[in-house]
All heavy atoms as an XYZ file, in Angstrom:
773
protein
N     -45.033     28.037     32.333
C     -44.410     26.727     32.445
C     -43.138     26.731     31.604
O     -43.137     27.183     30.476
C     -45.390     25.656     31.958
C     -44.952     24.263     32.237
S     -46.277     23.054     32.049
C     -46.810     22.944     33.752
N     -42.067     26.237     32.204
C     -40.767     26.197     31.537
C     -40.360     24.748     31.265
O     -40.762     23.837     31.979
C     -39.693     26.845     32.413
C     -39.872     28.325     32.638
C     -39.504     29.151     31.423
O     -38.571     28.760     30.690
O     -40.174     30.162     31.194
N     -39.530     24.583     30.254
C     -38.947     23.278     29.930
C     -37.476     23.306     30.343
O     -36.759     24.247     30.008
C     -39.017     22.980     28.418
C     -40.442     22.909     27.938
C     -38.228     21.733     28.064
C     -41.081     21.576     28.096
N     -37.054     22.278     31.065
C     -35.654     22.133     31.453
C     -35.168     20.763     30.982
O     -35.874     19.775     31.133
C     -35.486     22.253     32.969
C     -35.891     23.600     33.499
C     -37.152     23.795     34.045
C     -35.018     24.682     33.441
C     -37.541     25.034     34.518
C     -35.393     25.924     33.918
C     -36.653     26.105     34.454
O     -37.036     27.334     34.920
N     -33.972     20.726     30.447
C     -33.364     19.484     29.986
C     -32.344     19.029     31.022
O     -31.407     19.761     31.332
C     -32.682     19.702     28.636
C     -33.653     19.944     27.537
C     -34.317     21.113     27.274
C     -34.104     19.013     26.567
N     -35.143     20.956     26.192
C     -35.029     19.682     25.735
C     -33.810     17.674     26.322
C     -35.655     19.043     24.676
C     -34.436     17.049     25.255
C     -35.346     17.725     24.454
N     -32.519     17.833     31.561
C     -31.539     17.293     32.498
C     -30.244     17.009     31.739
O     -30.232     16.946     30.497
C     -32.038     15.991     33.143
O     -32.196     14.999     32.114
C     -33.342     16.200     33.908
N     -29.166     16.829     32.469
C     -27.895     16.492     31.828
C     -28.006     15.195     31.046
O     -27.444     15.062     29.953
C     -26.777     16.401     32.867
C     -26.368     17.731     33.507
C     -25.305     17.498     34.578
C     -25.868     18.700     32.454
N     -28.737     14.228     31.589
C     -28.945     12.949     30.895
C     -29.641     13.185     29.557
O     -29.257     12.634     28.526
C     -29.770     12.014     31.795
C     -30.339     10.791     31.105
C     -29.265      9.775     30.745
C     -29.841      8.459     30.301
N     -30.283      8.416     28.909
N     -30.690     14.014     29.567
C     -31.431     14.293     28.337
C     -30.571     15.058     27.332
O     -30.642     14.804     26.123
C     -32.704     15.072     28.653
N     -29.730     15.957     27.820
C     -28.824     16.679     26.929
C     -27.832     15.711     26.282
O     -27.539     15.818     25.085
C     -28.082     17.764     27.702
C     -28.978     18.911     28.133
C     -28.252     19.900     29.014
O     -27.079     20.204     28.792
N     -28.941     20.398     30.030
N     -27.337     14.763     27.072
C     -26.446     13.736     26.526
C     -27.173     12.894     25.474
O     -26.596     12.539     24.442
C     -25.917     12.823     27.631
C     -24.897     13.497     28.530
O     -24.373     14.575     28.168
O     -24.635     12.946     29.617
N     -28.440     12.579     25.746
C     -29.232     11.806     24.784
C     -29.388     12.574     23.470
O     -29.259     11.992     22.390
C     -30.621     11.485     25.350
C     -30.587     10.489     26.492
O     -29.576      9.760     26.634
O     -31.580     10.437     27.247
N     -29.665     13.872     23.561
C     -29.783     14.696     22.350
C     -28.485     14.683     21.550
O     -28.511     14.558     20.322
C     -30.124     16.143     22.716
C     -31.587     16.524     22.830
C     -31.715     17.997     23.182
C     -32.357     16.206     21.569
N     -27.368     14.801     22.241
C     -26.073     14.773     21.553
C     -25.843     13.429     20.871
O     -25.355     13.371     19.743
C     -24.943     15.077     22.532
C     -24.913     16.509     22.983
C     -23.826     16.770     24.018
O     -23.110     15.858     24.422
N     -23.712     18.012     24.442
N     -26.189     12.342     21.567
C     -26.009     10.997     20.993
C     -26.871     10.843     19.740
O     -26.407     10.357     18.708
C     -26.390      9.935     22.029
C     -26.127      8.516     21.568
C     -26.712      7.460     22.480
N     -28.161      7.394     22.336
C     -29.049      7.850     23.210
N     -28.680      8.399     24.334
N     -30.351      7.751     22.991
N     -28.116     11.273     19.813
C     -29.036     11.173     18.676
C     -28.533     12.037     17.518
O     -28.550     11.612     16.361
C     -30.463     11.577     19.113
C     -31.033     10.494     20.046
C     -31.367     11.812     17.916
C     -32.279     10.901     20.805
N     -28.068     13.232     17.839
C     -27.546     14.130     16.809
C     -26.335     13.519     16.102
O     -26.263     13.512     14.880
C     -27.193     15.487     17.424
C     -26.772     16.511     16.408
C     -27.728     17.227     15.693
C     -25.430     16.770     16.152
C     -27.353     18.166     14.745
C     -25.046     17.704     15.211
C     -26.014     18.404     14.514
O     -25.651     19.327     13.573
N     -25.409     12.997     16.898
C     -24.211     12.372     16.302
C     -24.589     11.200     15.394
O     -23.999     11.009     14.331
C     -23.244     11.915     17.395
C     -22.446     13.040     18.013
C     -21.305     12.523     18.887
N     -21.729     11.544     19.878
C     -22.126     11.834     21.105
N     -22.157     13.080     21.517
N     -22.494     10.881     21.948
N     -25.565     10.410     15.817
C     -25.996      9.293     14.992
C     -26.604      9.799     13.681
O     -26.313      9.282     12.604
C     -27.008      8.426     15.743
C     -27.474      7.242     14.947
C     -26.701      6.096     14.881
C     -28.663      7.288     14.245
C     -27.115      5.008     14.127
C     -29.091      6.206     13.495
C     -28.308      5.057     13.430
N     -27.452     10.831     13.774
C     -28.114     11.366     12.579
C     -27.122     12.029     11.625
O     -27.377     12.105     10.422
C     -29.207     12.355     12.990
N     -25.987     12.476     12.140
C     -24.969     13.109     11.290
C     -24.414     12.166     10.231
O     -23.924     12.625      9.198
C     -23.807     13.623     12.150
C     -23.913     15.032     12.697
C     -22.725     15.324     13.606
C     -24.017     16.061     11.598
N     -24.498     10.871     10.479
C     -23.963      9.943      9.480
C     -24.745     10.019      8.168
O     -24.241      9.628      7.126
C     -23.921      8.515     10.026
C     -25.266      7.872     10.220
C     -25.145      6.481     10.804
O     -24.242      5.739     10.454
N     -26.059      6.145     11.707
N     -25.962     10.553      8.228
C     -26.767     10.717      7.021
C     -26.486     12.071      6.386
O     -26.239     12.149      5.193
C     -28.244     10.542      7.341
C     -28.528      9.163      7.890
C     -28.728      8.965      9.242
C     -28.538      8.052      7.047
C     -28.955      7.698      9.752
C     -28.752      6.780      7.546
C     -28.959      6.612      8.902
O     -29.167      5.351      9.400
N     -26.544     13.132      7.173
C     -26.182     14.474      6.711
C     -26.389     15.458      7.855
O     -27.146     15.193      8.789
C     -27.020     14.915      5.499
O     -28.343     15.229      5.890
N     -25.726     16.598      7.720
C     -25.885     17.640      8.734
C     -27.316     18.176      8.700
O     -27.905     18.462      9.736
C     -24.895     18.770      8.511
C     -24.987     19.851      9.576
C     -23.957     20.933      9.374
N     -23.047     21.254     10.409
C     -22.395     20.490     11.286
N     -22.577     19.242     11.302
N     -21.574     20.937     12.167
N     -27.871     18.298      7.525
C     -29.245     18.788      7.379
C     -30.222     17.838      8.095
O     -31.123     18.276      8.791
C     -29.609     18.921      5.907
C     -30.988     19.469      5.670
C     -31.296     19.614      4.185
O     -30.508     19.226      3.321
N     -32.456     20.165      3.879
N     -30.028     16.554      7.903
C     -30.877     15.563      8.575
C     -30.736     15.670     10.089
O     -31.730     15.695     10.817
C     -30.514     14.150      8.102
C     -31.233     13.076      8.842
N     -32.578     12.823      8.688
C     -30.789     12.193      9.785
C     -32.931     11.834      9.490
N     -31.865     11.426     10.167
N     -29.503     15.736     10.575
C     -29.259     15.822     12.016
C     -29.873     17.093     12.603
O     -30.499     17.054     13.665
C     -27.761     15.778     12.295
N     -29.706     18.214     11.906
C     -30.299     19.470     12.374
C     -31.821     19.366     12.429
O     -32.449     19.851     13.364
C     -29.898     20.635     11.472
C     -28.432     21.017     11.597
O     -27.766     20.577     12.561
O     -27.942     21.762     10.721
N     -32.407     18.710     11.426
C     -33.864     18.543     11.390
C     -34.384     17.679     12.534
O     -35.395     17.995     13.159
N     -33.665     16.594     12.814
C     -34.053     15.716     13.924
C     -34.005     16.485     15.233
O     -34.947     16.458     16.032
C     -33.137     14.465     13.992
C     -33.338     13.706     15.294
C     -33.388     13.555     12.801
N     -32.904     17.192     15.456
C     -32.746     17.961     16.684
C     -33.842     19.019     16.819
O     -34.463     19.151     17.877
C     -31.363     18.624     16.700
C     -30.981     19.369     17.965
C     -30.844     18.400     19.138
C     -29.693     20.134     17.749
N     -34.100     19.735     15.756
C     -35.130     20.774     15.785
C     -36.510     20.194     16.092
O     -37.262     20.739     16.901
C     -35.162     21.524     14.453
C     -36.182     22.650     14.424
C     -36.198     23.394     13.108
O     -35.182     23.381     12.391
O     -37.246     23.977     12.792
N     -36.847     19.075     15.469
C     -38.157     18.454     15.719
C     -38.296     18.002     17.164
O     -39.359     18.169     17.775
C     -38.387     17.283     14.760
C     -38.722     17.719     13.354
C     -39.263     16.584     12.481
N     -38.459     15.376     12.478
C     -37.395     15.164     11.706
N     -36.979     16.104     10.887
N     -36.755     14.018     11.754
N     -37.246     17.429     17.725
C     -37.311     16.967     19.117
C     -37.452     18.129     20.097
O     -38.244     18.067     21.034
C     -36.079     16.129     19.461
C     -36.052     14.737     18.851
C     -34.699     14.083     19.073
C     -37.161     13.880     19.428
N     -36.691     19.185     19.877
C     -36.764     20.345     20.770
C     -38.120     21.035     20.636
O     -38.747     21.386     21.640
C     -35.591     21.315     20.497
C     -35.777     22.623     21.240
C     -34.268     20.663     20.873
N     -38.604     21.196     19.411
C     -39.898     21.836     19.191
C     -41.033     21.007     19.783
O     -41.923     21.539     20.443
C     -40.141     22.058     17.683
O     -39.097     22.895     17.184
C     -41.478     22.701     17.427
N     -40.993     19.702     19.564
C     -42.043     18.824     20.099
C     -42.044     18.861     21.622
O     -43.106     18.910     22.256
C     -41.835     17.396     19.608
N     -40.861     18.856     22.224
C     -40.767     18.909     23.686
C     -41.311     20.229     24.217
O     -41.980     20.259     25.248
C     -39.320     18.722     24.134
O     -38.868     17.446     23.751
N     -41.033     21.309     23.523
C     -41.532     22.619     23.949
C     -43.058     22.650     23.923
O     -43.689     23.338     24.724
C     -40.961     23.717     23.059
N     -43.649     21.878     23.027
C     -45.106     21.809     22.937
C     -45.759     21.192     24.165
O     -46.968     21.341     24.371
N     -44.981     20.517     24.985
C     -45.538     19.915     26.201
C     -46.046     20.974     27.178
O     -46.884     20.671     28.026
C     -44.491     19.045     26.898
C     -44.094     17.763     26.178
C     -42.896     17.125     26.855
C     -45.266     16.795     26.125
N     -45.563     22.191     27.063
C     -46.022     23.239     27.980
C     -47.509     23.516     27.821
O     -48.176     23.873     28.780
C     -45.230     24.548     27.791
O     -45.400     25.006     26.453
C     -43.761     24.353     28.113
N     -48.033     23.336     26.623
C     -49.456     23.571     26.385
C     -50.324     22.452     26.946
O     -51.455     22.690     27.375
C     -49.718     23.736     24.888
N     -49.801     21.228     26.942
C     -50.566     20.058     27.399
C     -49.652     19.113     28.176
O     -49.338     18.018     27.710
C     -51.182     19.325     26.206
C     -52.031     20.185     25.347
N     -53.283     20.590     25.716
C     -51.791     20.756     24.139
C     -53.794     21.355     24.770
N     -52.894     21.483     23.805
N     -49.246     19.495     29.379
C     -48.271     18.680     30.110
C     -48.769     17.296     30.521
O     -47.964     16.399     30.742
C     -47.949     19.528     31.344
C     -49.083     20.475     31.473
C     -49.616     20.699     30.091
N     -50.065     17.099     30.577
C     -50.599     15.802     31.005
C     -50.879     14.875     29.826
O     -51.481     13.819     30.001
C     -51.869     16.006     31.830
N     -50.408     15.226     28.641
C     -50.707     14.432     27.443
C     -50.015     13.066     27.457
O     -50.509     12.106     26.886
C     -50.346     15.218     26.161
C     -51.024     14.589     24.961
C     -48.845     15.303     25.970
C     -50.991     15.439     23.719
N     -48.877     12.972     28.119
C     -48.115     11.727     28.124
C     -48.732     10.661     29.014
O     -49.569     10.935     29.873
N     -48.279      9.446     28.806
C     -48.754      8.297     29.577
C     -47.972      8.235     30.890
O     -46.736      8.210     30.880
C     -48.548      6.992     28.785
C     -49.332      7.046     27.479
C     -48.937      5.778     29.622
C     -48.947      5.965     26.500
N     -48.673      8.207     32.039
C     -47.977      8.140     33.325
C     -47.110      6.879     33.425
O     -47.492      5.808     32.969
C     -49.108      8.093     34.353
C     -50.292      8.666     33.656
C     -50.126      8.288     32.203
N     -45.944      7.040     34.034
C     -44.994      5.934     34.211
C     -44.922      5.598     35.693
O     -44.267      6.303     36.469
C     -43.622      6.340     33.677
C     -43.629      6.685     32.198
C     -44.046      5.506     31.361
O     -43.305      4.532     31.255
N     -45.220      5.571     30.754
N     -45.574      4.519     36.083
C     -45.696      4.191     37.501
C     -44.362      3.822     38.149
O     -44.207      3.941     39.350
C     -46.737      3.073     37.735
C     -46.351      1.813     36.969
C     -48.117      3.545     37.363
C     -47.239      0.616     37.260
N     -43.381      3.420     37.354
C     -42.103      3.025     37.940
C     -41.375      4.195     38.593
O     -40.454      3.991     39.362
C     -41.213      2.353     36.910
C     -40.725      3.288     35.835
C     -39.855      2.562     34.854
N     -39.548      3.431     33.732
C     -38.698      3.145     32.811
N     -38.053      2.004     32.844
N     -38.473      3.967     31.834
N     -41.786      5.425     38.299
C     -41.158      6.598     38.891
C     -41.925      7.138     40.103
O     -41.511      8.118     40.697
C     -41.069      7.735     37.861
C     -40.149      7.469     36.709
C     -40.647      7.007     35.494
C     -38.786      7.702     36.815
C     -39.807      6.781     34.404
C     -37.936      7.485     35.740
C     -38.456      7.022     34.542
O     -37.627      6.803     33.481
N     -43.063      6.545     40.434
C     -43.885      7.074     41.520
C     -43.075      7.206     42.794
O     -42.203      6.373     43.051
C     -45.106      6.180     41.747
C     -46.124      6.327     40.651
C     -47.368      5.467     40.878
O     -47.367      4.582     41.755
O     -48.348      5.693     40.169
N     -43.290      8.232     43.577
C     -44.413      9.173     43.572
C     -44.221     10.369     42.641
O     -45.074     11.252     42.572
C     -44.486      9.641     45.022
C     -43.076      9.628     45.474
C     -42.439      8.447     44.749
N     -43.116     10.414     41.898
C     -42.924     11.523     40.953
C     -43.918     11.409     39.807
O     -44.322     10.312     39.435
C     -41.505     11.499     40.413
C     -40.462     11.702     41.491
C     -39.066     11.348     41.065
N     -38.662     11.919     39.798
C     -37.640     11.446     39.073
N     -36.945     10.408     39.503
N     -37.317     12.012     37.940
N     -44.286     12.552     39.233
C     -45.198     12.560     38.095
C     -44.373     12.550     36.809
O     -44.042     13.590     36.243
C     -46.119     13.786     38.120
C     -47.141     13.767     37.016
C     -48.030     14.994     36.964
O     -47.968     15.836     37.880
O     -48.787     15.106     35.992
N     -44.022     11.355     36.368
C     -43.238     11.183     35.147
C     -44.134     10.560     34.095
O     -44.885      9.630     34.368
C     -41.986     10.303     35.398
C     -41.237     10.032     34.103
C     -41.068     10.978     36.410
N     -44.044     11.103     32.902
C     -44.868     10.644     31.781
C     -43.984     10.355     30.580
O     -42.853     10.809     30.508
C     -45.897     11.712     31.420
C     -46.866     11.982     32.556
C     -47.778     13.171     32.245
N     -48.784     13.295     33.268
C     -49.963     12.679     33.271
N     -50.292     11.900     32.264
N     -50.815     12.833     34.251
N     -44.539      9.592     29.643
C     -43.811      9.340     28.399
C     -44.694      9.744     27.232
O     -45.926      9.632     27.279
C     -43.374      7.887     28.285
C     -44.316      6.998     27.568
C     -43.715      5.638     27.316
C     -44.777      4.740     26.726
N     -44.318      3.381     26.546
N     -44.029     10.219     26.201
C     -44.725     10.615     24.990
C     -43.854     10.206     23.805
O     -42.622     10.143     23.918
C     -45.033     12.138     24.999
C     -43.775     12.955     24.923
C     -46.010     12.509     23.930
N     -44.490      9.888     22.699
C     -43.772      9.534     21.471
C     -43.881     10.677     20.475
O     -44.975     11.204     20.244
C     -44.360      8.267     20.846
C     -44.231      6.992     21.674
C     -44.980      5.848     21.004
C     -42.778      6.624     21.892
N     -42.729     11.068     19.912
C     -42.660     12.054     18.841
C     -41.910     11.386     17.703
O     -40.761     10.977     17.882
C     -41.915     13.314     19.272
C     -42.616     14.119     20.326
C     -42.022     14.339     21.547
C     -43.866     14.672     20.090
C     -42.646     15.085     22.519
C     -44.503     15.416     21.060
C     -43.899     15.633     22.278
N     -42.547     11.308     16.557
C     -41.939     10.581     15.442
C     -41.541      9.197     15.959
O     -42.359      8.488     16.478
C     -40.751     11.341     14.852
C     -41.160     12.642     14.159
O     -42.305     12.729     13.692
O     -40.337     13.559     14.092
N     -40.284      8.842     15.855
C     -39.808      7.539     16.328
C     -39.021      7.652     17.629
O     -38.194      6.794     17.933
C     -38.927      6.881     15.262
C     -39.722      6.473     14.035
O     -40.900      6.090     14.194
O     -39.180      6.546     12.920
N     -39.286      8.685     18.395
C     -38.540      8.927     19.627
C     -39.460      8.885     20.837
O     -40.585      9.385     20.794
C     -37.830     10.287     19.564
C     -36.789     10.306     18.489
C     -37.110     10.699     17.192
C     -35.494      9.880     18.743
C     -36.164     10.683     16.180
C     -34.538      9.860     17.737
C     -34.879     10.262     16.465
O     -33.937     10.230     15.472
N     -38.964      8.272     21.903
C     -39.694      8.219     23.159
C     -39.038      9.199     24.119
O     -37.813      9.194     24.281
C     -39.660      6.805     23.735
C     -40.471      6.652     24.996
C     -40.629      5.202     25.424
O     -40.786      4.327     24.541
O     -40.588      4.956     26.647
N     -39.865     10.033     24.729
C     -39.374     11.042     25.658
C     -40.037     10.834     27.007
O     -41.259     10.710     27.093
C     -39.673     12.468     25.146
C     -38.974     12.684     23.804
C     -39.260     13.521     26.178
C     -39.291     14.005     23.152
N     -39.231     10.782     28.056
C     -39.746     10.719     29.422
C     -39.535     12.089     30.046
O     -38.438     12.658     29.938
C     -39.015      9.663     30.242
C     -39.425      8.277     29.883
N     -39.216      7.213     30.719
C     -40.030      7.761     28.781
C     -39.678      6.118     30.154
N     -40.163      6.425     28.967
N     -40.575     12.601     30.664
C     -40.492     13.929     31.271
C     -41.235     13.951     32.595
O     -42.155     13.171     32.822
C     -41.049     14.996     30.322
C     -42.523     14.871     30.019
C     -43.464     15.618     30.726
C     -42.982     14.013     29.026
C     -44.820     15.510     30.450
C     -44.322     13.898     28.743
C     -45.245     14.650     29.459
O     -46.586     14.531     29.183
N     -40.784     14.849     33.463
C     -41.399     14.989     34.778
C     -42.090     16.343     34.872
O     -41.513     17.371     34.506
C     -40.341     14.888     35.867
C     -40.900     15.020     37.268
C     -39.865     14.809     38.359
O     -38.656     14.732     38.042
O     -40.265     14.712     39.531
N     -43.321     16.318     35.345
C     -44.049     17.554     35.606
C     -43.892     17.837     37.095
O     -44.249     17.013     37.934
C     -45.543     17.415     35.231
C     -46.291     18.706     35.532
C     -45.706     17.005     33.778
N     -43.309     18.981     37.387
C     -43.023     19.324     38.773
C     -43.370     20.796     38.974
O     -42.755     21.657     38.343
C     -41.551     19.069     39.070
C     -41.168     19.113     40.506
C     -39.720     18.667     40.644
C     -39.310     18.585     42.084
N     -37.926     18.152     42.226
N     -44.366     21.036     39.840
C     -44.884     22.390     40.041
C     -45.333     22.927     38.680
O     -46.148     22.303     38.033
C     -43.855     23.292     40.727
C     -43.443     22.756     42.096
O     -44.328     22.257     42.819
O     -42.252     22.820     42.424
N     -44.771     24.033     38.252
C     -45.149     24.593     36.954
C     -44.041     24.422     35.922
O     -43.914     25.229     34.999
C     -45.499     26.086     37.094
C     -46.864     26.275     37.717
O     -47.767     25.469     37.496
N     -47.020     27.320     38.491
N     -43.245     23.376     36.071
C     -42.134     23.147     35.165
C     -42.151     21.728     34.619
O     -42.732     20.829     35.213
C     -40.800     23.384     35.883
C     -40.640     24.830     36.319
O     -40.977     25.727     35.525
O     -40.182     25.054     37.448
N     -41.498     21.565     33.482
C     -41.349     20.248     32.857
C     -39.856     19.971     32.721
O     -39.107     20.808     32.213
C     -42.024     20.200     31.475
C     -43.532     20.356     31.631
C     -41.671     18.914     30.741
C     -44.273     20.472     30.330
N     -39.451     18.809     33.198
C     -38.062     18.386     33.111
C     -37.978     17.201     32.160
O     -38.573     16.153     32.428
C     -37.534     17.984     34.495
C     -37.478     19.135     35.456
C     -38.593     19.480     36.205
C     -36.321     19.874     35.598
C     -38.549     20.548     37.088
C     -36.270     20.941     36.473
C     -37.385     21.286     37.227
N     -37.263     17.389     31.055
C     -37.039     16.285     30.130
C     -35.969     15.405     30.770
O     -34.853     15.857     31.042
C     -36.583     16.785     28.748
C     -37.547     17.836     28.183
C     -36.416     15.596     27.793
C     -38.959     17.362     27.946
N     -36.327     14.153     31.039
C     -35.422     13.243     31.750
C     -34.530     12.454     30.816
O     -33.334     12.325     31.047
C     -36.232     12.285     32.633
C     -37.146     12.938     33.658
C     -37.954     11.878     34.387
C     -36.332     13.777     34.630
N     -35.133     11.863     29.790
C     -34.346     11.118     28.818
C     -35.163     10.884     27.560
O     -36.379     11.022     27.555
C     -33.781      9.813     29.378
C     -34.826      8.863     29.929
O     -36.022      9.191     29.889
O     -34.453      7.786     30.388
N     -34.449     10.555     26.495
C     -35.106     10.283     25.225
C     -34.226      9.366     24.396
O     -33.013      9.318     24.577
C     -35.406     11.583     24.464
C     -34.246     12.446     24.037
C     -34.635     13.200     22.771
C     -33.895     13.440     25.110
N     -34.871      8.645     23.506
C     -34.147      7.712     22.646
C     -35.012      7.346     21.454
O     -36.230      7.530     21.469
C     -33.724      6.461     23.415
C     -34.867      5.664     23.974
C     -35.566      4.656     23.366
C     -35.489      5.829     25.254
N     -36.541      4.181     24.177
C     -36.523      4.895     25.353
C     -35.262      6.679     26.334
C     -37.344      4.784     26.486
C     -36.059      6.575     27.444
C     -37.078      5.630     27.505
N     -34.371      6.833     20.445
C     -35.074      6.322     19.275
C     -35.686      4.998     19.661
O     -35.075      4.196     20.376
C     -34.097      6.145     18.098
C     -34.789      5.931     16.796
N     -35.302      4.706     16.436
C     -35.071      6.781     15.798
C     -35.859      4.812     15.241
N     -35.748      6.068     14.833
N     -36.893      4.742     19.213
C     -37.594      3.525     19.627
C     -36.920      2.245     19.127
O     -37.209      1.167     19.657
C     -39.058      3.558     19.152
O     -39.092      3.764     17.733
C     -39.825      4.676     19.848
N     -36.028      2.346     18.170
C     -35.313      1.151     17.695
C     -34.018      0.887     18.460
O     -33.371     -0.122     18.245
C     -35.022      1.264     16.203
C     -36.278      1.185     15.361
C     -35.968      1.193     13.893
C     -37.254      1.088     13.093
N     -37.016      1.135     11.658
N     -33.666      1.804     19.358
C     -32.477      1.588     20.183
C     -32.775      0.499     21.196
O     -33.887      0.400     21.704
C     -32.102      2.856     20.956
C     -31.467      3.925     20.125
C     -31.049      5.091     21.000
O     -30.066      4.952     21.758
O     -31.692      6.152     20.909
N     -31.761     -0.274     21.518
C     -31.926     -1.256     22.579
C     -31.773     -0.544     23.909
O     -30.802      0.150     24.146
C     -30.866     -2.364     22.451
C     -31.135     -3.246     21.255
C     -30.305     -4.503     21.291
O     -29.933     -4.960     22.392
O     -30.017     -5.001     20.209
N     -32.751     -0.717     24.782
C     -32.759     -0.025     26.071
C     -32.819     -1.023     27.168
O     -33.449     -1.996     27.136
C     -33.960      0.912     26.178
C     -34.014      1.987     25.139
C     -33.164      3.173     25.363
N     -33.503      3.795     26.628
C     -32.776      4.698     27.202
N     -31.700      5.101     26.643
N     -33.080      5.236     28.334
């Protein structure tokens, strides 16, 4: 099982990283590393997230890591990270 980041999710990572940089580069690097590592862990348990019916018939789930919400799609033997954001962001 492979993890793929959509362009939207890559943009989200960049936005989160830029925001975290205001505290320090070390902090921003740590946030980015935790998000990427946590997302990679989905390969072991892809059904761990809560199904999101608004995307049906696609199999899209959401999972929380630290203070971040990640939406991902399980498709065949792959996981596509669709988007992510800090839970305090207005969405």
